[in-house]
C-alpha positions as semicolon CSV with decimal commas, in nm:
position;residue;x (nm);y (nm);z (nm)
1;M;0,000;0,000;0,000
2;S;0,131;0,343;-0,099
3;A;0,244;0,581;0,173
4;Y;0,072;0,862;-0,017
5;D;-0,288;0,946;-0,101
6;Y;-0,208;0,959;-0,474
7;D;0,060;0,835;-0,708
8;L;0,028;1,160;-0,902
9;F;-0,125;1,493;-0,810
10;V;-0,159;1,746;-1,091
11;I;-0,203;2,117;-1,019
12;G;-0,379;2,280;-1,313
13;A;-0,631;2,124;-1,552
14;G;-0,518;2,283;-1,876
15;S;-0,405;2,098;-2,187
16;G;-0,077;1,970;-2,044
17;G;-0,213;1,870;-1,706
18;V;-0,515;1,695;-1,851
19;R;-0,310;1,493;-2,099
20;A;-0,056;1,391;-1,835
21;S;-0,318;1,290;-1,580
22;R;-0,524;1,083;-1,825
23;M;-0,220;0,896;-1,954
24;A;-0,081;0,834;-1,606
25;A;-0,417;0,693;-1,498
26;K;-0,420;0,472;-1,806
27;Y;-0,085;0,331;-1,694
28;G;-0,231;0,238;-1,356
29;A;-0,152;0,539;-1,141
30;K;-0,395;0,677;-0,884
31;V;-0,434;1,035;-1,006
32;A;-0,605;1,353;-0,889
33;I;-0,610;1,688;-1,063
34;A;-0,693;2,021;-0,898
35;E;-0,835;2,320;-1,083
36;E;-0,949;2,644;-0,922
37;Y;-1,153;2,775;-1,216
38;R;-1,263;2,555;-1,508
39;V;-1,123;2,244;-1,669
40;G;-0,965;2,313;-2,007
41;G;-0,710;2,579;-1,927
42;T;-0,612;2,888;-2,123
43;C;-0,663;2,734;-2,466
44;V;-1,018;2,613;-2,420
45;I;-1,151;2,872;-2,175
46;R;-0,977;3,200;-2,258
47;G;-0,738;3,140;-2,546
48;C;-0,707;2,949;-2,871
49;V;-1,063;2,821;-2,903
50;P;-1,269;3,135;-2,830
51;K;-1,011;3,346;-3,016
52;K;-1,043;3,130;-3,330
53;L;-1,421;3,162;-3,311
54;F;-1,376;3,541;-3,297
55;V;-1,138;3,522;-3,593
56;Y;-1,401;3,337;-3,796
57;A;-1,660;3,598;-3,704
58;S;-1,434;3,885;-3,804
59;H;-1,370;3,747;-4,154
60;F;-1,732;3,763;-4,266
61;A;-1,734;4,137;-4,335
62;E;-1,467;4,092;-4,603
63;S;-1,635;3,775;-4,730
64;F;-1,960;3,964;-4,788
65;E;-1,768;4,231;-4,980
66;D;-1,571;3,976;-5,182
67;A;-1,890;3,793;-5,283
68;A;-1,986;4,076;-5,519
69;G;-1,698;3,992;-5,751
70;Y;-1,839;3,642;-5,783
71;G;-2,184;3,757;-5,881
72;W;-2,354;3,757;-5,542
73;E;-2,572;4,043;-5,426
74;V;-2,551;4,038;-5,048
75;P;-2,803;4,251;-4,855
76;E;-2,671;4,478;-4,583
77;A;-2,535;4,260;-4,306
78;R;-2,594;4,319;-3,936
79;F;-2,368;4,193;-3,663
80;S;-2,466;4,107;-3,303
81;W;-2,179;4,101;-3,056
82;E;-2,416;3,973;-2,789
83;K;-2,512;3,673;-3,003
84;L;-2,149;3,592;-3,079
85;I;-2,062;3,602;-2,708
86;A;-2,358;3,381;-2,617
87;N;-2,276;3,125;-2,887
88;K;-1,908;3,129;-2,790
89;D;-1,994;3,073;-2,424
90;R;-2,217;2,780;-2,514
91;E;-1,934;2,617;-2,709
92;I;-1,687;2,670;-2,425
93;D;-1,935;2,512;-2,184
94;R;-1,964;2,214;-2,418
95;L;-1,586;2,168;-2,439
96;N;-1,549;2,212;-2,063
97;G;-1,800;1,931;-2,018
98;I;-1,608;1,706;-2,258
99;Y;-1,282;1,762;-2,070
100;I;-1,450;1,678;-1,739
101;R;-1,611;1,366;-1,883
102;N;-1,286;1,245;-2,038
103;L;-1,099;1,288;-1,709
104;K;-1,363;1,099;-1,515
105;N;-1,378;0,823;-1,777
106;S;-1,001;0,787;-1,744
107;G;-1,032;0,739;-1,369
108;V;-0,886;1,076;-1,272
109;E;-1,031;1,243;-0,961
110;I;-1,119;1,609;-1,025
111;I;-1,086;1,845;-0,729
112;E;-1,239;2,191;-0,774
113;S;-1,004;2,388;-0,555
114;R;-0,691;2,596;-0,562
115;A;-0,393;2,379;-0,476
116;E;-0,072;2,498;-0,309
117;L;0,242;2,311;-0,212
118;K;0,321;2,268;0,158
119;D;0,627;2,053;0,097
120;A;0,763;1,821;-0,171
121;H;0,488;1,563;-0,120
122;T;0,203;1,761;0,040
123;V;-0,060;1,973;-0,134
124;H;-0,299;2,203;0,049
125;L;-0,648;2,235;-0,105
126;V;-0,749;2,589;-0,020
127;Q;-1,125;2,578;-0,079
128;E;-1,159;2,239;0,089
129;G;-0,931;2,327;0,380
130;R;-0,746;1,996;0,378
131;D;-0,412;1,846;0,280
132;V;-0,337;1,554;0,051
133;T;-0,011;1,376;-0,025
134;A;0,133;1,243;-0,349
135;D;0,436;1,049;-0,462
136;K;0,474;1,262;-0,776
137;I;0,348;1,617;-0,830
138;L;0,304;1,782;-1,169
139;I;0,261;2,160;-1,193
140;A;0,072;2,273;-1,503
141;V;-0,084;2,605;-1,402
142;G;0,006;2,795;-1,719
143;A;0,068;3,167;-1,751
144;W;-0,128;3,489;-1,699
145;P;-0,142;3,816;-1,898
146;Y;0,109;4,081;-1,794
147;L;-0,001;4,444;-1,760
148;P;0,264;4,710;-1,688
149;A;0,243;4,925;-1,377
150;I;0,156;5,258;-1,539
151;P;-0,090;5,518;-1,405
152;G;-0,443;5,419;-1,500
153;I;-0,365;5,058;-1,588
154;E;-0,675;4,956;-1,393
155;H;-0,881;5,098;-1,679
156;A;-0,725;4,859;-1,931
157;I;-0,820;4,499;-2,008
158;S;-0,628;4,190;-2,118
159;S;-0,729;3,920;-2,364
160;N;-0,903;3,745;-2,074
161;E;-1,161;4,024;-2,044
162;A;-1,186;4,077;-2,421
163;F;-1,381;3,753;-2,446
164;H;-1,647;3,886;-2,208
165;L;-1,702;4,251;-2,302
166;E;-2,068;4,336;-2,254
167;T;-2,071;4,560;-2,559
168;L;-1,847;4,590;-2,862
169;P;-1,647;4,914;-2,839
170;K;-1,655;5,158;-3,129
171;E;-1,284;5,229;-3,087
172;I;-1,006;5,023;-2,930
173;T;-0,630;5,040;-2,879
174;V;-0,448;4,707;-2,871
175;V;-0,109;4,736;-2,703
176;G;0,159;4,485;-2,801
177;G;0,334;4,343;-3,104
178;G;0,310;3,967;-3,052
179;Y;0,072;3,716;-3,202
180;I;-0,206;3,780;-2,948
181;A;-0,194;4,153;-3,021
182;V;-0,202;4,120;-3,400
183;E;-0,479;3,860;-3,381
184;F;-0,703;4,077;-3,166
185;A;-0,628;4,387;-3,373
186;G;-0,750;4,193;-3,676
187;I;-1,053;4,062;-3,489
188;F;-1,175;4,401;-3,371
189;N;-1,098;4,569;-3,702
190;G;-1,288;4,295;-3,887
191;L;-1,589;4,348;-3,661
192;G;-1,601;4,716;-3,754
193;V;-1,416;4,864;-3,457
194;K;-1,180;5,154;-3,526
195;T;-0,855;4,989;-3,421
196;V;-0,514;5,119;-3,321
197;Q;-0,231;4,873;-3,258
198;L;0,045;5,030;-3,054
199;Y;0,386;4,869;-3,014
200;R;0,700;4,997;-2,846
201;G;0,933;4,818;-3,092
202;P;1,013;4,913;-3,452
203;K;0,813;4,629;-3,609
204;I;0,542;4,382;-3,500
205;L;0,596;4,007;-3,447
206;R;0,948;4,012;-3,308
207;G;1,118;3,676;-3,362
208;F;0,927;3,592;-3,680
209;D;1,081;3,600;-4,027
210;E;1,137;3,958;-4,145
211;D;0,938;3,908;-4,465
212;L;0,639;3,788;-4,264
213;R;0,667;4,086;-4,030
214;D;0,684;4,337;-4,314
215;T;0,406;4,177;-4,515
216;L;0,165;4,147;-4,224
217;Q;0,221;4,503;-4,107
218;D;0,159;4,633;-4,461
219;E;-0,159;4,425;-4,498
220;M;-0,293;4,531;-4,158
221;I;-0,245;4,896;-4,251
222;K;-0,422;4,839;-4,585
223;K;-0,715;4,692;-4,393
224;G;-0,750;5,011;-4,192
225;I;-0,564;4,928;-3,870
226;D;-0,359;5,220;-3,744
227;V;-0,028;5,051;-3,658
228;L;0,185;5,276;-3,437
229;T;0,538;5,150;-3,368
230;N;0,825;5,287;-3,160
231;T;0,578;5,424;-2,909
232;D;0,421;5,329;-2,577
233;I;0,156;5,444;-2,333
234;A;0,260;5,658;-2,037
235;E;-0,082;5,692;-1,874
236;I;-0,449;5,603;-1,920
237;V;-0,707;5,851;-1,791
238;K;-1,075;5,771;-1,754
239;L;-1,293;6,057;-1,873
240;E;-1,648;6,150;-1,786
241;G;-1,885;5,930;-1,980
242;G;-1,650;5,631;-1,969
243;R;-1,416;5,720;-2,256
244;L;-1,041;5,675;-2,206
245;Q;-0,764;5,920;-2,279
246;V;-0,442;5,753;-2,391
247;I;-0,135;5,963;-2,313
248;L;0,173;5,849;-2,503
249;Q;0,530;5,871;-2,380
250;D;0,608;6,143;-2,633
251;G;0,328;6,358;-2,489
252;D;0,072;6,305;-2,765
253;S;-0,272;6,183;-2,663
254;Y;-0,600;6,063;-2,808
255;E;-0,932;5,918;-2,690
256;T;-1,067;5,568;-2,726
257;D;-1,334;5,341;-2,580
258;C;-1,112;5,055;-2,469
259;V;-0,744;4,974;-2,416
260;M;-0,643;4,609;-2,437
261;Y;-0,295;4,497;-2,337
262;A;-0,134;4,197;-2,505
263;T;0,221;4,258;-2,392
264;G;0,314;3,908;-2,290
265;R;0,223;3,647;-2,033
266;R;0,408;3,539;-1,721
267;P;0,415;3,198;-1,551
268;K;0,140;3,184;-1,288
269;V;0,363;3,086;-0,996
270;D;0,256;3,337;-0,732
271;G;0,122;3,174;-0,419
272;L;0,191;2,819;-0,535
273;G;0,416;2,747;-0,239
274;L;0,711;2,656;-0,460
275;E;0,958;2,789;-0,203
276;K;0,812;2,557;0,061
277;A;0,890;2,258;-0,158
278;G;1,227;2,399;-0,264
279;V;1,139;2,434;-0,633
280;I;1,367;2,674;-0,817
281;L;1,262;2,936;-1,074
282;N;1,481;3,046;-1,365
283;K;1,580;3,406;-1,442
284;A;1,258;3,461;-1,636
285;G;1,045;3,364;-1,335
286;A;0,941;3,029;-1,483
287;I;0,978;2,690;-1,317
288;A;1,318;2,553;-1,415
289;V;1,301;2,200;-1,556
290;D;1,530;1,957;-1,736
291;A;1,470;1,793;-2,074
292;R;1,220;1,553;-1,915
293;S;1,026;1,828;-1,733
294;K;1,168;1,749;-1,390
295;T;1,239;2,035;-1,149
296;N;1,532;2,042;-0,909
297;I;1,314;1,838;-0,670
298;D;1,318;1,474;-0,782
299;N;0,944;1,406;-0,749
300;I;0,811;1,740;-0,876
301;Y;0,765;1,809;-1,247
302;A;0,623;2,094;-1,454
303;V;0,490;2,125;-1,809
304;G;0,336;2,391;-2,030
305;D;0,353;2,769;-2,012
306;V;0,461;2,769;-1,646
307;T;0,801;2,646;-1,773
308;D;0,820;2,914;-2,045
309;R;0,982;2,685;-2,303
310;A;0,748;2,710;-2,601
311;N;0,414;2,853;-2,491
312;L;0,178;2,674;-2,724
313;T;-0,106;2,433;-2,646
314;P;0,021;2,142;-2,861
315;V;0,361;2,175;-2,695
316;A;0,206;2,153;-2,348
317;I;0,013;1,844;-2,458
318;R;0,329;1,683;-2,592
319;E;0,519;1,767;-2,273
320;G;0,241;1,620;-2,061
321;A;0,241;1,302;-2,267
322;A;0,620;1,270;-2,249
323;F;0,606;1,315;-1,871
324;A;0,350;1,036;-1,834
325;E;0,547;0,803;-2,061
326;T;0,870;0,873;-1,875
327;V;0,744;0,851;-1,519
328;F;0,457;0,603;-1,537
329;N;0,529;0,383;-1,840
330;D;0,907;0,334;-1,810
331;N;0,945;0,486;-2,157
332;P;1,173;0,791;-2,121
333;Q;1,090;1,066;-2,369
334;E;1,212;1,418;-2,435
335;V;1,021;1,679;-2,637
336;D;1,204;1,839;-2,928
337;H;1,131;2,213;-2,909
338;S;1,351;2,300;-3,205
339;I;1,094;2,256;-3,486
340;I;0,742;2,369;-3,399
341;P;0,488;2,447;-3,675
342;T;0,296;2,756;-3,571
343;A;0,001;2,957;-3,702
344;V;-0,085;3,318;-3,629
345;F;-0,451;3,385;-3,699
346;S;-0,393;3,740;-3,808
347;H;-0,560;3,911;-4,104
348;P;-0,421;3,760;-4,329
349;E;-0,303;3,457;-4,137
350;I;0,050;3,325;-4,102
351;G;0,198;2,977;-4,105
352;T;0,561;2,919;-4,009
353;V;0,792;2,629;-3,925
354;G;1,165;2,601;-3,874
355;M;1,433;2,867;-3,900
356;T;1,374;3,223;-4,009
357;E;1,606;3,360;-4,278
358;E;1,793;3,554;-4,012
359;E;1,842;3,247;-3,792
360;A;1,955;3,036;-4,087
361;C;2,210;3,296;-4,198
362;R;2,350;3,320;-3,845
363;A;2,379;2,941;-3,821
364;H;2,511;2,865;-4,170
365;G;2,639;3,197;-4,302
366;E;2,470;3,406;-4,570
367;D;2,654;3,213;-4,841
368;G;2,541;2,884;-4,690
369;V;2,169;2,951;-4,734
370;T;1,948;2,971;-5,042
371;I;1,617;3,157;-5,032
372;F;1,315;3,077;-5,249
373;K;1,036;3,331;-5,234
374;S;0,715;3,409;-5,420
375;T;0,472;3,697;-5,367
376;F;0,142;3,697;-5,555
377;K;-0,226;3,782;-5,544
378;P;-0,418;3,472;-5,429
379;M;-0,670;3,335;-5,678
380;L;-0,952;3,419;-5,437
381;H;-0,891;3,788;-5,499
382;T;-0,859;3,781;-5,877
383;L;-1,235;3,838;-5,894
384;S;-1,298;3,993;-5,553
385;G;-1,065;4,280;-5,641
386;R;-0,919;4,291;-5,292
387;D;-0,564;4,422;-5,273
388;E;-0,411;4,147;-5,059
389;R;-0,086;3,966;-5,128
390;T;0,025;3,614;-5,038
391;L;0,388;3,532;-4,954
392;M;0,552;3,188;-4,970
393;K;0,913;3,143;-4,861
394;I;1,146;2,843;-4,835
395;I;1,486;2,855;-4,665
396;V;1,738;2,589;-4,773
397;E;2,083;2,492;-4,653
398;K;2,307;2,490;-4,963
399;K;2,543;2,216;-4,847
400;T;2,277;1,953;-4,771
401;D;1,978;2,088;-4,970
402;K;1,780;2,043;-4,645
403;V;1,476;2,268;-4,598
404;L;1,548;2,468;-4,283
405;G;1,229;2,672;-4,270
406;V;0,903;2,749;-4,449
407;H;0,707;3,069;-4,397
408;M;0,381;3,184;-4,551
409;I;0,116;3,450;-4,516
410;G;-0,221;3,439;-4,685
411;P;-0,553;3,248;-4,679
412;Y;-0,539;2,908;-4,506
413;S;-0,170;2,939;-4,416
414;G;-0,243;2,788;-4,075
415;E;-0,391;2,477;-4,235
416;M;-0,109;2,443;-4,488
417;I;0,175;2,474;-4,240
418;Q;0,064;2,165;-4,048
419;T;0,135;1,935;-4,343
420;V;0,450;2,127;-4,441
421;G;0,565;2,088;-4,082
422;I;0,574;1,711;-4,127
423;A;0,816;1,743;-4,417
424;V;1,041;1,991;-4,236
425;T;1,044;1,778;-3,920
426;M;1,143;1,474;-4,129
427;G;1,435;1,669;-4,277
428;A;1,302;1,692;-4,632
429;T;1,524;1,842;-4,900
430;K;1,438;2,107;-5,156
431;A;1,477;1,840;-5,424
432;Q;1,205;1,636;-5,253
433;F;0,979;1,942;-5,247
434;D;1,050;1,991;-5,618
435;A;0,976;1,626;-5,695
436;T;0,629;1,656;-5,544
437;I;0,355;1,710;-5,803
438;A;0,166;2,034;-5,756
439;V;-0,201;2,052;-5,668
440;H;-0,349;2,302;-5,912
441;P;-0,495;2,559;-5,879
442;T;-0,393;2,626;-5,520
443;A;-0,171;2,872;-5,338
444;A;0,012;2,578;-5,182
445;E;0,149;2,466;-5,519
446;E;0,398;2,752;-5,496
447;L;0,581;2,547;-5,235
448;V;0,672;2,284;-5,496
449;T;0,706;2,505;-5,805
450;M;0,958;2,765;-5,683
451;K;1,267;2,653;-5,873
452;E;1,480;2,967;-5,899
453;P;1,649;3,116;-5,590
454;Y;1,531;3,460;-5,488
455;I;1,768;3,744;-5,567
456;A;1,705;4,070;-5,383
457;P;1,635;4,368;-5,613
458;T;1,948;4,548;-5,492
459;A;2,161;4,249;-5,581
460;Q;1,999;4,224;-5,924
461;A;2,068;4,591;-5,988
462;A;2,433;4,546;-5,896
463;E;2,488;4,270;-6,150
């Protein structure tokens, strides 16, 4: 008989925690999982899923306009924010129920309470006022939006609150330059909100390929989003009537209805009792773990955004699965974080996998990399008349012909990059891309028909 109440106690019922707990239970462990809010975590409750539903909603305005070029006469459309919110909430409730059912069917005990560590094997359940013990503990509490400490920050919202606004603002300022910021700027703009995106850096989407960054920023501006870079907010003042005055660091100011911050997320470690168990944080404030998600304490592990390795839902799921295989199935596994296909559901959307051009040139030298690139108007807009460009880009190592990275922006890029990610993960060569027969007519065929290396205009002029 075990000396502990559970073989595994999981703190946090998001994607990583749920996957780990279900698999551990399948391998015979006695498992409990504690969640203080709702089962499903950031992705299901306040992240990927509701955001993608909002993205779908925001595309219809352009779709109605584009239909005219294809012979459709669309009557004046009316949008109901209230109906979208209600339908979104109903879908989240449905998914929450599925997660709960799947956990119970797997034999995992669900405890609706905040859980805090008392020591390396003891967890205190705050709402229930009792302690439980466990042989192994997995922390999977995720991350939380970060809002800077500026005057008036209490008048701003984060993406969490954006999903529950009672009314759709007429004007909004989205602060930040990452994928959450550009996605919400596109969402609100698509729903008819006058949108400003404000970013302190010189260009949005830091860390992404430069061509993607330039193309997206240009397209967002063409769609009517006022993209302000190299600037930041100094203060937010609430005016009579509820409007907000945004005062910029350079002294300029303007009024808006809502300010939403998407300036990053931080691991949600406050109050977890990590110090009582001796768990160490890294310099970024995340739980420090090794390649198999183990902390400095032998029986305590952590997966997902709380470790700040690659903050994406599928990565957390993979980490949770690898943990369960390693600890409860005697099948040691490590997650490869080096190649992660990713989509940004901006307007237009982005798909990316592997090295950026800049990363490849640093790793292999500019002369060791070949770039293939194509920019064109997607077939969808040949009749719609919309001025939107698609970009496809392949980065190849000259010596081995291996495809190091693929980047695209345009309709359905998120769907395309999943299949391309398989090829890049397998180490496919450019010759293998070229040998693949094109699917015509599609945008994706550009990936197998780009035969001539891209030469920058300046280089061409010099020849």
